[in-house]
N, C-alpha and C positions, 0 to 999 in steps of 0.2 A: 776231126774230119775236114774242117775248114782249111783251105789252102793257107800255107804258112805265110805267104805274101800278104794275104788279106789280114791275117793275125797281126802282122807287123804294122801294116797301114792303120788298123784300128787302134793299136797300142800307142802309136806316136800321136795320134789325135787326142786320145784320152789323157795321155800324160803330158802333152804339150811340147815334148821335145824327143829327139832321137835318143839322147842319153838316158833319160828316164825310162823310156820304152825298153831300152837294152837291159837296164837293171831289173825291170819288171819281168822280162822274158828270160832272164839269165843268158843273154847273148852279148856279143860285142856290138858297139855302136856301128861299126862298119858292116856287120852282118845285117843289122836292121836296115841300114841305108841301102844295102845291095838288094834286099828283098823288095823294098818299096820301089827301087828303080826297075827291077824286073817286071813288077806289076804295071808300072807306068809304061814300059816298053811294050808289054803284051797288049795293053788297052789303047796305046798310041796317044795317050793324053797325060799331061802333068796333073797329079792328084793332090799334091801338097804344096803350100806356099811355105818356103823355108824361112819363116820369121820366128819371133819369140813373143808369144807362143806360136807353135806351128799351126797353120789354119788350112782347111780344105779349100781347094780351087772349086769353081763351079762343077767341074767334072767329078771331083772328089766328093762333093756334097750330094751329087746324084747317085754316087755309089753307096752311101751310107744306109739309105733304106733297105736296099737289097742285102746288105751285110746283116742288118738286124733281122731280116727274114731268115737268112741262112742260119744264124745262131739259134732262132727258135726251132727251125726244121731239124737242126742237129740234135738239140735237146729232146725233141719229141721222137726222133728216130732211136736215140739211146734208150728211151723208155720202152719203145715198141719192141726193140730187138733183145733187150735184156730186162724183161719185166720182173724178174725175181731179184734183181740187184737193187740195193738201196739208192734211190735217186733224190736229190734235193728238189724243192718245189720249182716249178716253171715260173720265171719272171716275165710278166707281160707289161709293157709300157702302153698306156692309152691316154689320149688327149680328151679332156672333158671340161665343160664350162661348170663354174661353181654352182650355179642354180640347179643344173641337172644332178650334180653330185649330191646336193642337199636335199633332193626331192625323190626322184625316181630311179636314178642310176644304180644305187647300191642294191635295191631289190632286184634290178634286172640282171646283175652279175652274180649275185650271192650263191645260187645253186651251182653254177659252173665253177666258180672259184673253190667252193668246198669239195666238190666231186672230182675235179681235175687236179687238186693240190696246187693251186696257183697263188702267186703273190703278185698283186697288181701295183704297178708304179703309176699312179694317177697324176698326170702333168696337167695342172689347172691353168686355164687361160680363158679369155673372153671367147665366146662361141664364134665370133667373126675372125678369129685368129688361130684357132686350133689346127686348121688344115696346114698351116705352115710347120707345125710340129711334125706332121706326117711327111711332108716334102723334104724336111731336113733329116729324116731318119730317127728322130727322137722318140717317136711312138709308132705302134703297128696299126693303130686304128684311132679314129677321133669322132667326137661329136662336134658338128660344125653347122653354120648357117649357109655354107657354100653349096649351091645346088649342082655344080658341075664338077666332075672328078678331075683330079690332077693326073698327070701322066703315069700310067701303070697301075692306076687305082680304079675302083668302082664306088658308086655312091647309092645309098638306099634312103628313101625318105622315111623319117621317124614319126613326124606329126608336128602339130602346132602347139607351142607353149605360150599361152596368153599372159600378159603383164598388166597389172593394174597400177595407176598412180594412186598411192595410198599414204595415209598419215594417221596419227592418233586423233581422236575427237578434240582433245585439248589443243592440239596443234592447228587444227582446222579453225577452231574458234578464235585462236589468237591471230593467225596470219591470213586466213582466208574467210573472214566473216561474210564477205559478199561474193564468195566463189573465186575461182582462179581468174586473176586479172594480171595484166602485164605489169602494173605497178607492184602488186603484191608479190608476184613471182621474182621480181628483181631484188626483193628484200628478204624473202623467206629462205632459210637454209635448206638446201636440197641434200640428198645423199646419192652419191655415185660410187660405183664399184672400184673404178680405177681408170688409168689413162686410156685403156682400150674400150671403155664403156661409153658409147656415144648415143645410147637411146634417149637419155635425158636431153642432151643437146639438140638432137633431131626433133624431139617433141616441142620444146620451147621455141626452136626456130620456126618450125612449120606452123604452129598455132598462135604464137605471140610475138614473133620477130625478135626474140632474144637469142643472142649468139653466145657461144662459150666465153666465159670471163665476165659476162654481164649479170651474173647471179652468184650468191655465195653457195658454197657446197662443202659438205664433209666427204672425205675419201675413205671408204670402209671396204677393204678388199676381202670380205668374208660374207658369204650368203647369210649365215647365222647372225653375225654381227650387224649386217645391214638391217636385218628384221628387228633386232634388239634396239637399234637406234630409232627406228620408226615407232615401235611400240612405246618407247620411252618418251616420245614427243620431241625428239632432238632434230627432226627433220622429216622430209617427205621424199618418196622416190618411187621407182617402178619395181614392183615385187611380183614374182610369178603367182598367178592366181592359185595354183595348187598349193603353194606355200602359205598364202595369205588367208585361205579359206577359213581355217579355224579361228584365226584372230579376228576376222570380220564378223563371224558368228557370235563370238564372245563380246563384241563391241570394243575391242582394243584397237582396231583399225577401221577406218571408213574410206570408202572409195571417193576420191577427190575429182575425178574426170569421168565424163560420160563415155568416152571412148577408151578402148583398151589397145595396147600395142601387141600385135601378134608376131611371134618369132617362129619360123619354120626351121626345124632341126633335121639334120641328116647324118647318117653314119657313113664314114668314109673308111675304106680298107683296101688292101692290095688285092689285085685281081687273082693272084695265086695265093691261097690261104692255106695255112696248116690246119689239121683237123680241130685243134683246140680253138684257134682263132675263128674258124667257121662256126663252131658251136657257140662261142661267146657272141658272135655277130648275130646269130639267130635269136639268142636269148634277149639281146638288147632290143632288137626289132620287135619281138613279141611283147615285151614289157612296155616299150614306148607306145605300142598300139593301145595298151590298156590305160596308160597314165596320161597320154597327150591326146589332143583333139585330132581329128582326121584331117 
């Protein structure tokens, strides 16, 4: 049901060339090129950079999120109009930060995924950067720290996820026998999630005048691995309170700083939603209300 010109445009970007797109769609390369040119002529803008690989122009990038929505709408329409026919599962791409995925997000979406027959493509990135996935059309909704919506989208506040600066008792005894000091923090190995994780940098800069590169750190791009490093006494870092709670109660971790770092999370989605996406957004909002602070 999607316009054949849009299908050609999408195939060229996914395959990286007009030739491979033609093979995929069982068309000639000139037919693919003609369809893309017709789409560009109708919209009045160049959509593709004819490079190797082919890349979207800014206008082409703005078109991608709407194409993703059309794909979902088409799939849901086929289900609604032919309910007795066998249909494959609906695939939904969502952007989510690793800490939410490891704590409250799965419980939030589980019922909708089971009842609607969905398969989720969870694209994981730092919560400060997931909104870019939505803007680029890679996902249909995302958990983000950005409070303002991007063009064509709306945003709903989910709640506050508190983070604690934590480490094992043995780690504290070895590296911080006199508490957190600038000298000790310049030597003690920290744990950071990845290159987009700036919470640790901001904390040390704000309270101790230490900049990035002035302290040793492990890079552990896994929420579960991050926790395992801390419990094993290999470093200290910022862990969601909801995730650290049981380890604190068992004495496997201790809170190293009197202050916590609060992260406000939001759910971003397109203003025009399909019924399934609307139900998913509702479930995420309700579950976040139970798991996160107001």
